C-alpha positions in Angstrom: 131.3 169.1 63.2 127.7 168.5 63.3 126.6 166.2 66.0 123.2 165.0 64.5 119.6 165.2 66.1 120.4 162.6 68.7 123.4 164.4 69.7 121.3 167.8 69.8 118.9 166.2 72.3 121.5 164.8 74.5 123.5 168.0 74.5 120.7 170.4 75.2 120.0 168.4 78.5 123.2 169.9 79.8 123.0 173.6 79.4 122.4 176.4 77.1 126.3 176.0 75.7 125.6 172.8 74.7 122.5 173.7 72.9 124.5 175.9 70.6 127.1 173.1 70.2 124.5 171.0 68.3 123.8 174.0 65.8 127.4 174.3 65.0 126.7 173.1 61.5 124.4 175.9 61.3 126.3 179.1 62.1 123.5 181.5 61.9 121.5 179.3 64.7 121.4 181.5 67.8 120.9 180.5 71.4 117.1 181.8 71.5 116.6 179.9 68.1 117.9 176.7 69.7 115.6 177.3 72.7 112.7 177.6 70.5 113.5 174.3 68.9 113.8 172.5 72.3 110.5 173.9 73.3 108.9 172.4 70.0 110.7 169.0 70.8 109.3 169.2 74.4 105.8 169.8 72.8 106.3 166.7 70.2 107.2 164.5 73.0 104.3 165.5 75.0 102.0 164.9 71.8 103.7 161.7 71.2 102.9 160.5 74.9 99.4 161.5 74.5 99.0 159.4 71.5 100.7 156.5 73.1 98.0 156.7 75.8 95.3 156.4 73.2 96.4 153.2 71.7 93.4 150.6 71.7 94.0 147.9 73.9 96.6 149.7 76.2 94.7 149.3 79.3 94.2 145.6 78.7 97.9 145.2 78.2 98.7 147.1 81.4 96.4 144.8 83.3 98.2 141.8 82.4 101.6 143.1 84.0 101.7 141.5 87.5 100.6 143.9 90.5 100.3 146.8 88.4 96.7 147.4 88.0 94.1 147.5 90.7 91.7 144.4 90.5 93.9 142.7 88.4 93.7 138.8 88.9 97.2 138.3 87.6 98.8 140.1 90.4 101.8 138.8 92.1 100.6 139.6 95.7 97.7 137.1 95.1 100.3 134.6 93.7 102.3 134.9 96.9 99.6 134.7 99.3 100.0 138.5 100.5 97.4 140.3 102.3 96.4 142.5 99.5 95.7 141.7 96.0 95.4 145.0 95.0 97.6 146.5 92.2 99.6 149.6 92.6 97.8 151.9 90.3 94.3 152.6 88.4 94.9 151.6 84.8 91.9 153.2 83.7 93.5 156.5 84.6 96.8 155.6 83.0 95.2 155.0 79.5 92.5 156.5 77.3 91.1 160.0 77.2 91.9 160.7 80.8 95.3 160.2 80.3 95.7 162.4 77.5 93.8 165.2 79.5 96.4 164.9 82.2 99.6 164.9 79.7 97.9 168.1 78.1 97.2 169.7 81.4 100.6 169.1 82.5 102.1 170.7 79.3 99.8 173.7 79.5 100.8 174.2 83.1 104.6 174.0 82.2 104.3 176.5 79.3 102.1 178.9 81.1 104.6 178.9 84.2 107.5 179.7 81.7 105.3 182.2 80.0 104.7 184.1 83.4 108.4 184.0 84.2 109.3 185.8 81.1 106.9 188.5 81.3 108.7 191.8 80.7 112.0 190.1 79.3 113.0 192.4 76.5 116.3 191.1 75.4 118.9 188.4 75.9 120.7 190.3 78.4 118.1 190.0 80.9 119.1 187.6 83.6 115.9 185.8 83.2 116.6 185.0 79.3 119.2 182.6 80.8 116.4 180.5 82.2 114.5 180.7 79.0 117.5 179.5 76.8 119.0 177.1 79.3 118.7 174.7 82.2 117.2 171.9 80.0 117.5 169.1 82.0 115.7 170.9 85.0 112.9 172.0 82.5 112.6 168.5 81.5 112.3 167.3 85.3 109.8 170.0 85.9 107.5 168.9 83.0 107.7 165.2 84.0 107.0 166.1 87.8 104.1 168.2 86.6 102.9 165.3 84.6 103.2 163.0 87.6 101.4 165.3 89.5 98.5 165.5 87.2 98.1 161.5 87.4 97.6 161.9 91.3 94.8 164.5 90.7 91.5 162.7 91.9 89.5 164.0 89.1 
């Protein structure tokens, strides 16, 4: 039984055993092969996010959301008469080339971290290979955490 691409993505979030479940329609797919596929999916998700940040007019659209962007006249705080009419974020950091650099920096840090962890791993019997081939939900959380942290960098 083949779960399809959506089932594969959802299944790999739970662990390495679930990653091999999505490849049951391809019996030659090993655990390390499904790990390579998932790393490629992570890279594609990051590239897709970077492309979204380059959409023309995204910064203007974000500025229309109440109380989101700093210096926005459409803020809900100013409508309610609150003390500050400042928004929550600087929308120039969330859209454009700066956002693309931050996402790519986060992906670089993520892949470099796992490359360092896997130094001198020679076979699948090494205990660190389970880190390489499993724990996808936690890896996704680490990637998101690094990405969010990159947006808080002042540069």
